[in-house]
C-alpha positions in Angstrom: -26.7 0.2 -33.0 -24.8 3.0 -34.8 -25.8 5.6 -32.4 -25.7 6.1 -28.6 -29.5 6.3 -28.4 -29.8 3.0 -30.2 -27.2 1.4 -27.8 -29.0 2.6 -24.8 -32.4 1.4 -26.2 -30.9 -2.1 -26.8 -29.4 -2.3 -23.3 -32.6 -1.3 -21.7 -34.5 -3.9 -23.7 -32.1 -6.8 -23.4 -30.4 -6.4 -20.1 -31.5 -6.0 -16.5 -31.0 -2.2 -16.7 -31.4 -0.1 -13.7 -32.1 3.5 -14.5 -31.2 6.4 -12.4 -33.6 9.0 -10.8 -33.0 12.7 -10.9 -34.0 14.1 -7.6 -34.6 17.9 -7.2 -33.4 19.3 -3.8 -33.9 23.1 -4.5 -34.0 25.8 -7.3 -32.0 28.9 -8.1 -32.5 31.8 -10.5 -30.3 32.1 -13.6 -30.1 34.3 -16.6 -31.1 32.5 -19.8 -30.9 33.7 -23.4 -34.4 34.0 -25.0 -34.1 35.3 -28.6 -32.1 38.5 -28.4 -32.6 39.0 -24.8 -31.4 37.5 -21.5 -34.2 36.8 -19.1 -34.1 35.5 -15.4 -35.7 32.0 -15.0 -35.8 29.3 -12.3 -33.6 26.2 -12.6 -33.9 23.1 -10.7 -30.8 22.0 -8.6 -30.7 18.2 -8.4 -28.6 15.1 -8.1 -28.7 11.6 -9.5 -29.8 8.5 -7.4 -29.6 4.8 -8.5 -32.3 3.1 -6.5 -30.6 0.6 -4.1 -33.4 -1.8 -4.0 -33.5 -2.2 -7.8 -29.8 -2.5 -7.9 -29.8 -5.2 -5.3 -32.4 -7.0 -7.3 -30.1 -6.9 -10.2 -27.3 -8.4 -8.2 -29.5 -11.3 -7.1 -30.0 -12.3 -10.7 -26.3 -13.5 -10.6 -26.3 -17.1 -9.3 -23.0 -16.8 -7.6 -23.9 -13.6 -5.7 -27.4 -15.0 -4.7 -25.7 -18.1 -3.3 -23.4 -16.0 -1.1 -26.4 -13.9 0.2 -28.3 -17.1 1.1 -25.3 -18.6 2.8 -24.5 -17.7 6.4 -21.0 -16.2 6.8 -18.2 -18.3 8.3 -17.2 -17.2 11.8 -13.6 -17.6 13.0 -12.3 -18.5 16.4 -12.4 -16.0 19.1 -9.6 -13.5 19.0 -9.2 -13.7 15.2 -10.5 -10.9 13.1 -10.6 -12.1 9.6 -13.6 -10.1 8.3 -16.3 -7.7 9.6 -18.4 -10.8 10.6 -15.9 -11.4 13.4 -16.5 -8.0 14.9 -18.7 -7.3 18.0 -21.2 -5.0 16.1 -22.2 -7.7 13.7 -22.1 -10.6 16.3 -24.3 -8.7 18.8 -26.9 -7.7 16.3 -29.9 -10.0 16.5 -31.0 -8.8 13.1 -28.4 -11.1 11.5 -28.9 -14.0 14.0 -32.3 -14.8 12.9 -33.3 -17.3 10.3 -33.7 -14.7 7.4 -32.1 -14.0 4.1 -30.5 -10.5 4.5 -28.0 -8.2 2.9 -25.2 -6.8 4.9 -24.6 -3.4 3.3 -21.6 -1.1 3.4 -22.0 2.5 2.3 -19.0 4.6 1.1 -18.7 8.4 0.4 -15.9 10.3 -1.2 -15.3 13.5 -3.2 -13.9 13.6 -6.7 -12.1 16.6 -8.4 -12.9 16.3 -12.2 -10.6 19.1 -13.2 -7.0 19.9 -12.4 -7.0 20.5 -8.7 -4.2 23.1 -9.3 -6.0 24.8 -12.1 -8.4 27.8 -12.3 -11.5 25.5 -12.4 -10.7 23.6 -9.3 -13.7 23.0 -7.2 -16.1 24.1 -9.9 -17.0 20.6 -11.1 -16.2 18.7 -7.8 -18.4 15.8 -7.3 -19.7 13.9 -4.2 -19.9 10.2 -5.0 -21.8 7.6 -3.0 -21.2 3.8 -3.4 -22.2 0.7 -1.7 -21.0 -2.9 -1.5 -22.3 -6.1 0.0 -20.6 -7.6 3.1 -22.1 -11.0 2.2 -19.7 -11.3 -0.6 -16.4 -13.1 0.3 -13.6 -10.7 0.9 -11.6 -11.9 -2.0 -14.4 -10.8 -4.4 -15.5 -7.9 -2.4 -12.2 -6.2 -2.8 -12.5 -6.0 -6.5 -13.7 -2.9 -8.2 -16.6 -4.5 -9.8 -18.1 -5.3 -6.4 -18.4 -1.6 -5.6 -21.6 -0.2 -7.1 -22.5 3.4 -7.7 -25.3 4.8 -5.6 -25.5 8.6 -6.1 -23.8 11.4 -7.7 -24.1 15.1 -6.6 -22.3 18.4 -7.3 -20.1 19.1 -4.2 -21.4 22.6 -4.1 -24.9 21.5 -3.8 -24.0 19.1 -1.0 -22.4 22.1 0.9 -25.4 24.3 0.1 -28.3 21.9 1.2 -26.3 19.6 3.4 -25.5 15.9 3.0 -28.8 14.8 4.8 -30.7 16.0 1.7 -28.7 13.6 -0.4 -28.9 10.8 1.9 -32.8 11.1 2.5 -33.9 9.0 -0.6 -31.1 6.4 0.2 -32.3 6.2 3.8 -35.9 5.8 2.8 -35.1 2.7 0.6 -32.9 1.3 3.2 -35.8 1.6 5.8 -38.0 -0.3 3.3 -35.3 -2.9 2.9 -35.0 -3.3 6.7 -38.6 -4.4 6.9 -38.2 -6.7 4.0 -38.7 -6.6 0.2 -39.9 -9.4 -2.2 -37.2 -10.2 -4.7 -36.6 -12.8 -7.4 -33.9 -15.5 -6.5 -33.4 -18.3 -8.8 -36.9 -17.9 -10.4 -38.6 -17.8 -7.0 -39.9 -14.8 -5.2 -38.4 -14.5 -1.6 -38.5 -12.0 1.0 -35.1 -10.4 1.5 -34.0 -8.0 4.3 -31.1 -5.6 4.6 -29.3 -3.4 7.0 -26.3 -1.1 6.9 -23.4 -2.4 9.1 -21.1 0.5 8.6 -20.2 3.5 6.4 -16.6 3.9 5.0 -14.7 7.0 3.9 -11.9 9.3 4.7 -11.9 11.3 8.0 -13.5 14.4 6.5 -16.2 12.4 4.8 -16.8 10.5 7.9 -17.2 13.5 10.0 -19.5 15.1 7.4 -21.7 12.0 7.1 -22.0 11.7 10.9 -22.9 15.3 11.5 -19.6 16.2 13.1 -17.4 19.1 12.3 -15.2 18.6 9.4 -12.6 21.1 10.4 -11.9 19.8 14.0 -9.4 22.6 14.8 -12.0 24.8 16.4 -13.9 22.0 18.1 -13.4 21.3 21.8 -14.5 17.6 21.3 -12.5 16.6 18.2 -13.1 13.0 17.8 -16.2 11.2 16.5 -15.7 8.1 18.8 -14.8 9.8 22.1 -15.2 13.2 23.9 -11.6 14.1 24.3 -10.2 17.6 24.2 -6.8 18.7 22.7 -4.7 18.5 25.9 -6.0 14.9 26.5 -5.1 13.9 23.0 -1.5 15.0 23.5 -0.9 12.9 26.7 -3.3 9.9 26.6 -3.1 7.2 23.9 -5.4 4.3 25.1 -9.0 4.1 24.8 -9.6 3.6 28.5 -8.3 7.1 29.3 -11.2 8.7 27.4 -14.9 9.0 27.8 -16.5 7.4 24.8 -19.3 8.9 22.7 -22.4 6.8 22.8 -25.7 6.9 20.8 -27.5 8.3 23.9 -25.0 11.2 24.5 -25.0 12.0 20.8 -28.7 12.3 20.6 -28.7 14.3 23.7 -26.2 16.7 22.3 -27.9 17.0 19.0 -31.2 17.8 20.8 -29.5 20.6 22.8 -28.1 22.1 19.6 -31.6 21.8 17.8 -33.4 23.5 20.9 -30.9 26.3 21.3 -32.5 29.6 22.1 -30.4 31.7 19.9 -28.0 31.3 17.0 -25.0 32.3 19.3 -25.9 29.6 21.8 -26.3 27.1 19.0 -22.9 27.9 17.6 -21.3 27.6 21.0 -22.9 24.2 21.6 -21.7 23.0 18.1 -18.1 24.1 18.9 -18.2 22.5 22.3 -19.7 19.1 21.2 -17.9 19.0 17.7 -21.3 18.4 16.1 -23.0 20.5 13.4 -26.2 18.6 12.9 -27.9 15.3 13.6 -27.0 12.8 10.9 -29.6 11.3 8.6 -28.0 7.9 9.4 -29.7 8.1 12.8 -33.0 7.4 10.9 -31.6 3.9 10.2 -32.9 1.3 12.7 -30.2 0.7 15.4 -27.6 2.6 13.4 -25.0 4.2 15.9 -22.9 7.0 14.2 -20.4 6.9 17.2 -19.6 3.1 16.5 -20.4 2.4 12.8 -18.2 5.1 11.1 -14.8 3.4 11.3 -11.5 5.3 11.2 -9.8 5.6 7.8 -6.7 3.3 8.1 -5.0 4.5 4.9 -4.8 8.2 5.8 -4.7 7.9 9.6 -2.2 5.1 9.9 -0.5 4.3 6.5 -0.1 8.0 5.5 -0.1 9.2 9.2 1.5 7.6 12.2 3.1 4.4 10.5 5.8 6.4 8.6 6.9 7.8 11.9 6.9 4.5 13.6 8.9 2.8 10.7 11.4 5.6 10.8 11.9 5.3 14.6 12.2 1.5 14.5 14.9 1.6 11.8 16.6 4.4 13.4 17.0 2.3 16.6 18.7 -0.5 14.7 21.0 1.8 12.9 22.1 3.7 16.1 22.5 0.4 17.9 25.0 -0.8 15.3 22.9 -3.8 14.4 22.5 -2.7 10.8 23.5 0.0 8.4 21.6 2.2 6.1 23.2 0.5 3.1 22.2 -2.9 4.4 18.5 -1.7 4.7 18.5 -0.3 1.1 20.1 -3.6 0.0 17.3 -5.6 1.6 14.7 -3.3 0.0 16.2 -3.6 -3.4 16.7 -7.3 -3.4 13.5 -8.5 -1.6 11.3 -10.8 -3.6 8.1 -8.8 -3.8 4.9 -10.5 -4.6 2.7 -9.5 -7.6 0.5 -7.2 -5.3 3.6 -5.4 -3.9 5.5 -4.6 -7.1 3.5 -1.4 -7.6 4.3 -0.2 -4.1 8.0 -1.2 -4.2 9.8 1.4 -2.1 12.8 3.2 -3.3 16.1 3.5 -1.4 16.0 5.5 1.9 18.2 8.6 2.2 20.3 9.6 5.1 18.2 12.8 5.5 15.2 10.6 6.4 16.8 9.9 9.8 19.0 12.8 10.5 18.1 15.7 8.0 15.3 17.8 6.8 13.1 14.7 6.0 13.4 13.2 9.5 9.8 13.7 10.3 8.7 10.9 8.1 9.2 8.6 5.2 7.4 10.2 2.3 6.0 7.5 0.1 2.8 5.5 -0.8 0.9 3.6 2.1 2.0 0.3 0.6 5.6 1.3 0.6 5.6 1.6 4.5 4.6 -2.1 4.7 6.9 -3.2 2.0 9.9 -1.4 3.4 9.3 -3.1 6.9 8.6 -6.6 5.2 11.9 -6.4 3.3 13.8 -5.3 6.4 12.2 -8.0 8.5 13.0 -10.9 6.0 16.5 -9.6 5.7 17.1 -9.9 9.4 15.2 -13.2 9.5 17.3 -14.8 6.8 20.7 -13.4 7.8 20.5 -13.2 11.6 17.9 -15.6 12.8 19.6 -16.5 16.0 21.0 -13.1 16.7 19.9 -10.6 19.4 18.5 -8.4 16.7 16.0 -11.1 15.7 15.0 -11.8 19.2 14.5 -8.1 20.1 12.5 -7.6 16.9 
């Protein structure tokens, strides 16, 4: 096995290797050198797809994973959300209630900049990556990197040119087959296995693009993928009950109006009004609802968004009330006994400018630092002033 070719041959012959498929989605004309001349020729534009059914079959050859798939998930008591199995979408879906062996699939989409994002080649080799993981696996294993499996790779420029639905089409076709059941080998016995997508994860831009919504919501009248709120409503209302929610029915109706628009100008106006560009390929999945099953991105929306402001306001309240000083907060942050998973996100000392100066609009640090800052502050108040009004008010 001295060469890469021999290594690849050995892996294919002795391991349960799942090969990729190169899927052509279009062509373009390029200049190609032929002898002393340069001629114009046609070149295929394609992406790489790793068949999900074969990939799942490979997973089932692992006895521990196959045992998790065959086992029904543990439900927790009402009001406790430990895992996605405790959510209403899973519990109301009869597909998972029936006595059948089924995969609970989670899709994930994100972009990757291969080159220096500040360099001259930024965007040239940008990739769109598609992954999946299985919800049947226990959360303590599912959170590990090895539980996330590659599904497809495409050049980001091709995705923009042909649309994300072209990339999703072969994935959707395989998922439709899996929904109706496929025979797979489990513990040496052929058994019929089903599968269904419970949700798709990703950042806000990726979720909007995957769901057919406008990525840049600045020009859209209806900016949210979960409700039909407009800009003025977003500034004054902050609870779900104050908004008219999107549903699968009104999403399909709005998509139909866009598709049947009489002119390009009418179509563009409808797209701006509804905040929708195109009907998502995910709608072809049985019972999938893009208005409910594209959850918000907690890291960017909360931990890198509103949480930093909330942490600042809470700490500022205690400082201004005289209950604690900035030096005491920094002392609590420095001396707190962080766990092994918190050490990498250990926050630094807070400057006075965070509360009163040019940095007063937020605490700029990593998402984990927000939690670590507040945990350190909480344990300091708990241990030092457990019976005080500060502890009671907190």
